[in-house]
Structure formats: C-alpha cells, structure tokens
C-alpha positions in Angstrom: 52.3 40.1 159.0 55.6 42.0 159.2 56.6 43.2 162.7 60.0 44.6 161.7 61.5 45.8 158.4 65.2 46.6 158.1 66.3 48.0 154.7 69.8 48.7 153.3 71.5 48.9 156.7 75.2 49.7 156.8 77.2 50.3 160.0 80.8 50.4 161.2 83.1 51.6 164.0 85.9 53.8 162.7 87.4 52.1 159.6 86.0 48.7 160.7 82.8 47.9 158.7 80.3 45.7 160.6 77.6 45.2 157.9 77.0 46.6 154.5 73.6 46.9 152.8 71.8 44.4 155.1 68.0 43.9 154.7 65.8 41.9 157.1 62.1 41.2 157.7 60.6 39.7 160.8 57.2 38.1 160.6 54.7 37.3 163.4 55.5 34.1 165.3 58.9 33.5 163.8 61.5 32.0 166.1 64.9 33.2 164.8 68.4 32.2 165.8 70.9 35.0 165.0 74.3 33.4 164.7 77.9 34.3 163.6 81.4 34.3 164.9 82.5 36.7 167.7 82.7 40.3 166.5 80.5 39.8 163.4 78.0 42.4 164.8 75.1 40.4 166.3 74.8 42.6 169.5 75.4 45.7 167.3 72.5 44.6 165.1 70.2 44.2 168.2 71.3 47.7 169.5 70.4 49.2 166.1 66.9 47.6 165.8 66.1 48.7 169.4 67.2 52.3 168.7 70.1 52.2 171.2 72.5 52.9 168.2 71.9 54.9 165.1 73.0 53.1 161.9 75.3 54.9 159.4 72.8 54.2 156.6 69.5 52.5 156.1 66.2 52.4 157.9 64.5 50.4 160.7 60.7 50.3 160.7 58.6 48.6 163.4 54.9 47.9 163.0 52.7 50.3 165.0 52.1 49.6 168.7 54.6 46.7 168.9 56.0 46.3 172.4 59.7 45.1 172.3 61.4 43.3 175.2 65.2 43.2 175.0 67.5 41.0 177.2 70.9 42.7 176.8 74.1 40.9 177.9 75.5 44.3 179.3 72.4 45.7 181.1 73.3 47.3 184.4 70.8 47.2 187.3 70.4 50.2 189.6 71.9 50.1 193.1 69.3 50.2 195.8 66.5 48.4 193.8 65.3 45.1 195.1 64.5 42.0 193.0 60.8 42.6 193.6 61.0 46.3 192.4 62.8 45.3 189.2 60.2 42.6 188.5 57.4 44.9 189.3 58.8 47.6 187.0 57.6 45.4 184.1 54.2 46.8 184.9 55.3 50.5 184.9 53.0 51.3 182.0 50.0 50.1 184.2 51.2 51.9 187.3 51.3 55.1 185.2 47.8 54.4 184.0 46.6 54.0 187.6 48.3 57.4 188.5 46.4 59.0 185.5 43.1 57.5 186.8 43.7 58.7 190.3 44.5 62.2 189.0 41.1 62.2 187.1 39.3 61.2 190.3 40.9 64.2 192.1 39.7 66.6 189.3 36.1 65.3 189.7 35.5 67.2 192.9 35.8 70.6 191.2 34.4 69.6 187.8 31.2 71.0 186.1 28.5 68.4 185.1 29.8 68.4 181.5 33.4 68.0 182.6 32.4 65.2 185.1 30.8 63.1 182.3 34.0 63.4 180.2 36.2 62.5 183.3 34.0 59.6 184.2 34.2 58.2 180.6 38.0 58.6 180.5 38.6 57.0 183.9 36.2 54.2 183.0 38.3 53.4 179.9 41.5 53.4 182.0 39.8 51.1 184.6 38.9 48.7 181.8 42.4 48.6 180.5 43.8 48.0 184.0 41.4 45.1 184.5 42.2 43.7 181.1 45.9 43.7 181.8 45.4 41.9 185.2 46.7 45.0 187.1 45.2 43.8 190.4 47.1 40.5 190.1 50.6 42.1 189.7 51.9 40.8 193.1 50.8 37.2 192.3 52.4 37.3 188.9 55.7 38.6 190.3 55.7 35.8 192.9 54.9 33.2 190.2 57.8 34.1 187.9 60.1 34.7 190.8 59.4 31.1 192.0 59.9 29.6 188.4 63.3 31.2 188.1 64.4 30.4 191.7 64.4 34.1 192.8 62.0 33.6 195.7 64.6 31.4 197.4 67.3 34.2 197.1 64.7 36.7 198.6 62.7 39.1 196.5 63.7 42.0 198.9 67.5 41.5 198.2 69.4 44.4 196.6 70.1 43.6 192.9 73.7 44.8 193.1 74.5 42.0 195.6 73.6 39.3 193.0 75.9 37.0 191.0 76.0 37.2 187.2 73.5 34.3 186.8 71.1 35.8 189.3 71.1 39.2 187.6 70.4 37.4 184.2 67.4 35.7 185.9 66.0 38.9 187.3 66.2 40.7 183.9 64.7 37.6 182.2 61.9 37.5 184.8 61.1 41.2 184.1 61.1 40.6 180.4 58.7 37.6 180.7 56.3 39.6 182.9 56.2 42.4 180.3 54.9 39.8 177.7 56.2 41.9 174.7 55.1 41.2 171.1 58.7 40.3 170.3 61.5 39.1 172.6 65.1 40.0 171.7 67.4 37.7 173.7 71.2 38.2 173.6 72.9 35.1 175.0 70.3 34.4 177.7 71.9 31.1 178.8 75.1 32.7 179.8 75.4 32.4 183.6 72.2 30.3 183.8 72.3 26.9 185.4 71.1 23.6 183.8 67.7 23.6 185.5 66.8 27.1 184.5 68.1 26.6 180.9 65.5 23.8 180.7 62.8 26.0 182.1 63.6 28.8 179.5 63.7 26.1 176.7 60.1 25.0 177.6 59.0 28.7 177.9 60.3 29.6 174.4 58.9 26.4 172.8 55.4 27.5 174.1 56.0 31.2 173.2 53.4 32.3 170.6 55.0 35.6 169.7 58.2 36.2 167.7 61.7 36.2 169.1 65.2 36.7 167.9 67.8 34.7 169.9 71.6 35.2 169.9 73.3 32.1 171.3 76.5 30.0 171.0 74.8 27.2 172.9 74.0 25.0 169.9 71.8 22.3 171.7 69.7 25.1 173.3 69.5 26.9 170.0 68.4 23.8 168.1 65.7 23.1 170.6 63.8 26.4 170.3 64.3 28.0 166.8 63.0 27.3 163.3 64.9 29.9 161.3 68.6 30.9 161.2 70.0 34.3 160.2 73.7 34.0 159.7 75.9 37.1 160.0 79.3 36.9 158.2 81.5 39.2 156.2 79.1 42.2 156.6 76.1 40.1 155.2 73.0 38.6 156.7 71.7 35.4 155.1 68.4 33.5 155.9 68.2 29.7 156.3 65.1 27.7 157.0 65.5 25.1 159.8 67.7 24.6 162.8 71.5 25.1 163.2 72.4 21.6 162.0 70.3 22.2 158.8 72.1 25.6 158.3 75.5 23.9 158.6 74.6 21.4 155.9 73.3 24.1 153.4 76.1 26.6 154.3 78.8 23.9 153.6 77.1 23.1 150.2 76.9 26.8 149.2 80.5 27.4 150.2 81.7 24.4 148.1 79.7 25.5 145.1 81.1 29.1 145.3 84.7 27.7 145.6 84.1 25.5 142.5 82.7 28.4 140.5 85.7 30.6 141.7 88.2 28.0 140.6 86.5 27.6 137.2 86.5 31.3 136.6 90.1 31.8 137.7 91.1 29.1 135.1 89.1 30.9 132.4 90.6 34.3 133.3 94.1 32.8 133.1 93.4 31.2 129.7 91.9 34.5 128.3 94.9 36.6 129.6 97.3 34.1 128.1 95.5 34.3 124.7 95.5 38.1 124.8 99.2 38.3 125.7 100.2 36.0 122.9 97.9 37.4 120.1 97.4 41.1 120.6 100.5 42.2 118.6 99.8 40.0 115.6 97.7 41.7 112.9 95.9 38.4 111.9 94.8 37.6 115.5 94.5 41.1 117.0 90.6 41.2 116.6 90.3 37.9 118.4 92.6 39.1 121.2 90.5 42.4 121.5 87.3 40.3 121.7 88.8 38.2 124.6 90.0 41.4 126.4 86.4 42.8 126.2 85.1 39.6 127.7 87.7 40.0 130.5 86.7 43.6 131.1 83.0 42.8 131.4 83.4 39.7 133.5 81.8 39.8 137.0 84.7 38.5 139.0 83.8 36.1 141.9 85.5 37.0 145.1 86.0 34.6 148.0 85.6 36.1 151.4 88.8 36.1 153.5 88.8 33.2 156.0 88.3 34.4 159.6 91.4 33.5 161.7 90.6 30.4 163.7 91.8 30.6 167.3 94.7 28.4 168.5 95.1 27.9 172.2 98.2 26.3 173.6 98.7 26.7 177.4 102.3 27.1 178.6 103.1 24.7 181.4 105.1 25.4 184.5 107.1 22.9 186.6 105.3 20.0 188.3 103.7 21.0 191.6 103.4 18.9 194.8 101.0 16.0 195.1 98.1 18.2 196.4 96.9 21.3 194.7 94.8 22.4 197.7 93.2 20.9 200.9 90.5 22.6 202.9 89.9 22.1 206.6 86.3 22.8 207.8 86.2 25.7 205.3 83.1 27.8 205.5 82.8 30.3 202.6 80.7 33.5 202.3 80.6 37.2 202.8 78.1 38.4 205.4 76.6 35.0 205.9 77.7 31.4 205.3 77.2 30.0 201.8 78.4 26.5 202.7 78.6 23.9 205.4 82.1 23.1 206.7 84.1 21.7 203.7 86.9 19.2 203.7 87.9 19.0 200.1 91.1 18.1 198.4 92.4 18.2 194.8 95.4 16.1 193.6 97.9 17.0 190.9 96.6 16.1 187.4 92.9 16.3 188.3 90.5 18.2 186.0 87.5 19.1 188.3 84.3 20.8 187.2 82.0 22.6 189.7 78.3 22.6 188.9 75.1 23.7 190.6 72.6 26.5 190.6 73.5 30.2 190.5 74.2 32.1 193.7 75.2 29.0 195.8 78.8 30.1 196.0 80.8 28.5 193.2 82.7 31.7 192.4 83.1 32.4 196.1 84.6 29.0 196.6 87.2 29.6 193.8 88.1 33.0 195.3 88.4 31.5 198.8 90.7 28.7 197.5 92.9 31.3 195.7 93.0 33.4 198.8 91.3 36.4 197.2 88.6 36.5 199.9 89.0 35.3 203.5 86.9 32.3 204.7 84.3 32.9 207.4 85.9 30.0 209.3 88.2 27.1 208.6 91.2 27.2 206.3 92.6 26.5 202.9 96.1 25.0 202.4 97.6 25.5 199.0 100.1 22.9 197.6 103.8 23.5 196.9 105.2 25.1 193.7 101.8 26.3 192.4 101.7 28.5 189.3 98.1 29.6 189.0 96.3 30.8 185.9 92.9 32.4 186.8 90.1 33.3 184.4 87.4 35.5 186.0 83.7 35.3 185.1 83.4 38.9 184.1 85.8 41.7 182.8 85.9 45.2 184.1 83.9 47.2 181.6 85.5 50.5 182.5 89.0 49.8 181.2 90.2 52.3 178.6 93.1 50.4 177.1 93.5 48.8 173.6 94.0 45.1 173.2 97.7 45.7 172.5 98.1 47.8 175.7 96.2 45.2 177.7 98.6 42.4 176.7 101.7 44.6 176.9 100.7 45.5 180.5 100.8 41.8 181.4 103.9 41.0 179.4 106.1 44.1 179.3 109.1 42.1 177.8 107.1 41.2 174.6 108.0 43.1 171.4 105.1 44.6 169.4 105.3 41.7 166.9 105.0 39.2 169.8 101.9 41.0 171.2 100.2 41.1 167.8 101.1 37.5 167.1 99.7 36.3 170.5 96.4 38.1 169.9 96.1 36.9 166.3 96.6 33.3 167.5 93.5 33.8 169.7 91.4 34.6 166.6 91.5 38.4 166.6 92.0 40.4 163.4 94.3 43.4 163.0 91.4 45.8 163.4 90.2 44.1 166.6 93.8 44.1 168.0 94.0 47.9 167.6 90.6 48.6 169.0 89.7 49.6 172.6 88.9 46.5 174.7 85.6 47.9 175.9 84.2 48.3 172.3 84.7 44.6 171.5 82.0 42.0 171.8 81.8 39.7 174.8 83.4 36.9 172.9 86.3 39.0 171.6 86.9 40.3 175.2 87.0 36.7 176.4 89.7 35.9 173.7 91.8 38.9 175.0 91.6 37.4 178.5 92.5 33.9 177.2 95.5 35.4 175.4 96.8 36.6 178.8 96.2 33.1 180.3 97.8 31.0 177.6 101.0 33.1 177.5 101.6 32.7 181.2 103.2 29.5 182.5 100.9 27.6 184.8 100.3 24.2 186.4 96.8 24.8 187.7 94.1 26.6 185.7 91.2 28.1 187.7 88.4 28.9 185.2 85.1 30.6 186.1 82.6 29.9 183.2 85.2 30.3 180.4 82.8 29.4 177.6 80.4 32.4 178.1 80.3 34.5 174.9 82.7 32.3 173.0 81.7 31.2 169.5 81.6 27.6 168.4 85.1 27.5 166.9 86.6 29.1 170.0 84.8 26.7 172.3 85.9 23.6 170.3 89.5 24.8 170.3 89.4 25.7 174.1 88.1 22.2 174.9 90.9 20.6 172.7 93.6 22.8 174.5 92.3 21.9 178.0 92.3 18.2 177.2 95.9 18.5 176.0 96.9 20.6 179.0 99.1 18.4 181.4 98.4 20.6 184.4 95.4 20.5 186.8 92.1 22.3 186.1 89.4 23.6 188.5 86.5 25.0 186.5 82.9 26.3 186.9 80.8 25.3 183.9 77.1 24.8 183.1 77.6 23.1 179.7 77.8 19.3 179.9 78.7 19.2 176.2 81.9 21.2 176.9 83.2 19.3 179.9 82.3 15.7 178.9 85.4 13.9 178.0 87.5 16.6 179.7 86.6 16.4 183.4 88.1 13.7 185.6 85.5 14.6 188.3 82.4 16.7 188.6 81.5 18.3 192.0 77.9 19.2 192.5 78.0 22.2 194.8 74.3 21.9 195.8 75.4 19.1 198.2 77.1 21.5 200.6 75.4 24.8 200.0 73.4 26.4 202.8 71.2 28.1 200.1 67.8 26.7 199.1 68.0 25.7 195.4 
C-alpha cells in the first residue's frame, strides 16, 4: 500500500535548480536511506513532502489519515518549556480529545433527554479512543522514553533552551517516538548523539514496523537500518534495492556503462561529421552526406553530468609552539553548577587528542574553558607559548545575513575576489553556492564555509567541536586525510570512531571526570 506519492516534482532557489521532474513512491514498511552530497536537496525534499515548502511544480499526495513524524535538523525549541512538557506534547491530540470530552460533560447539566443521549454517545466514543491510545499511561510512557534516551538523568524539569545540541536532538527524538507516527522522517538523527544512544536508535529502527525515510552521512549506521536507497544527484532521484554498499557497487557499474556509451557515441558523431564535411559538396556523394546529416540531427545525444567539485582541505601551519599546548590545575568547569571534578590535564605539542562521552557532560564547555572563552568555576588553565589557535564551533549562528563571499572576505579582508572564490571552490562549493546567502545553504555546505575560514588561517593547534556533523562522505574522507597530514596539534570532540581511528594519538573519555550521571 502506498503511503506517499510524489509526481513530477521540480524546485529551485533563484536560478539554482534543486530537482527536476522527480517522482517517488513510499510503500508501507519501507526503510529508506535518502543519500546524496551536501546541497543536492535532501532536506529541501523533506520540507516539501511535509508541507513546510511549496514546490515550484508537481504534486505531493499522502494516503488518508497518515500521521507523519519529522525530526528536522533545524527545529527550534520554545524557551520556558521543560523536557517533560516537550515530551508530553507528543500527546497533544489526546489532551485535546480529553478537553472535548470534559466540555461535553459540562453541557450535560443543561441538556434535554434527547440531547443527553447524543452527548453520552459522543463522550463514550471519546472515552474509548482515549483508553485505546493509553491516555492514562502518558506519564509512565514519558518516563520510559526519557530513561532510554538518558533524559531523566539531565532532569525532566530542565528548560530545553539550556540543553546542548545533542540533548536537544534527544528530546525531539523522544517526542517523535512517543507520537508513534505511521511514518518517521529523520534528518541526520545521529548528529550530536553519543555512541550509546546511536546504538539504542539503531535497535529501535531495526524493530520499527512502520515506514521511515532517513537522511544520514553516517554510513555504518545507515547500513545497519535500511533496505532501500534513494540517491539524489544532478536534480534526479534514483532508487536502489539494498544497503549503501550495494548502492555503491551498482552506481559505479551504471556510471562506467554510461561513460562507455558516451565515448562510443562521441566517436560515431565525429566520424559522421567528418564524412559530411568531406562529401556534402560532391554531386556523387551528396545524398550519402545528407543521409548521415539526418542521422546526426535525429541522434539522442548522451550527456554526462558535470562532476561535483571534490573538496580539498590543506591546513596552513604556523610556527612551532612550546612543548605544552595547555596544562590545567584543579580546573572545575561549568556554568551555574560544576560539570567536572578538579582536572589536572596536559597536552603536549604534536598530540592529536579526541574527547568522547555522552552528551551534556561538558565536552564543549571544556574546550571553551581551555580556550578562555568562559571562566572556570575554580582552578586555572595555562596555555602554552606561541599558540596560533584554529577553532571550529559545533553550531553556526543561523541569523547571519551575509553571502559566502562576504563571510570569507570579512575574515580575510586582504584577499582579492578571485582568491575568495578560489578558496571556497577548493572546499567543494560551486559558483551558485558561493554567491548564495550562508543561511539558505544546507548544514553540510555551511560547515564547508566554516572549514574554509579554518584552513586559510595559519594555526599550530586545531580545536574542533564535532567537525563531521552534516558533512557528506567525500568531505569527511578529505577532512580525515588533511587532519592526518597536519603537523600541528589537534583537540577534537567526535562521536564517530570510524573518523578518528588512525588519526588520534590519544582518546580521553570525559565520563571519567564528569559530575553528571550518564
């Protein structure tokens, strides 16, 4: 049974086409991985099918009474709401039903006998629906999901605006799972999630009976939960049966076949043109030349899609620093309350250290404390001599109104326009992306703009807070290569063992010194 039909969909932003004449059908129980490079339109596609965005052309039809749950990478939570309130809002439709039932009970006091019968029947139906949907077990269900995602330890009465990126993702995911929709739409759900909760989500999706569409650049995670791939590239959407590895195999074969057909056709075109040029003016061969020309005119010419620019990251290196990058002396980090026991840490020149551990235990806070961006609650940090720091923050300000060119120019006012464009192109951004506003770009393209700032600044210590979030497979591979080649020191928060294996000289598990329960 078809849950969703998308027919002849076309959409673009300004003169930049995202997709052209795309059709798609989702069947009950399908577990789909929606893949493609940064900026190919995966999140835009999700926004169109959920009605957040109107397409330029085409239609989107959902089956009747289908409840859709969407985990959006840019969802904003309301200030003043607690974790418990956000999770409980999954049952808003039941709370509205209860309010309707109570309103019916109030009317009964003044109703005639005939009206009373109708009111009793209507309220009885609502009561049955509430019982069927486990309305009287809402609190228990909220506690159960909160415990599974580690939210109970944070405190269900905590204001959602005080949470880290990973904790926010968990709250939204928890709300979605409590809603039990007929179809789940998940846009990069593993961003900001720690290893333990990625495993929990993997088990949940493997047991999930309904359909879901998953956008993810985390290939091991993707392979473990999906059975169909939809690949978005060059304004097209193509279906492949199997996991990501199977898709790569079939895609490489299709690409090789198309290139071979293209080369054969180009040779045939060249031969025909040559024959026509040599024979069209001779009376004896003019008819043959005209026949060849007609064949040329009618030929369906094969076109190869332009290759997407592959990113190239080369970090500029500053002079050698002193022996120690930093040393901490009984450092206690936190804001209103301590997030760590007293820390005595040190990092030597040339180290490449990865910080791991659950969300919300203070990894980002530790980075900011070491950099001197926030004051410690007690103790001190001593930075080494001659440090040139390159810092990559976890999230970008979504309110900026500059174009990519302006954003880089602001950072490097001495660059010519050619140098700015060239720097952005090396990071894998096309001309149309380069001229766009930063805030309309996808998460991965925004990350590439920020990496562009980082690689063009001389540094001898890179401080990276989850740099792989939103990046596509090619960009991740290139970033790993560049970081391995970098001769400076690296301090990085990362939840992807596949990324830091072979790169890190040491892994620090932050759960060992946190004061938080994890």
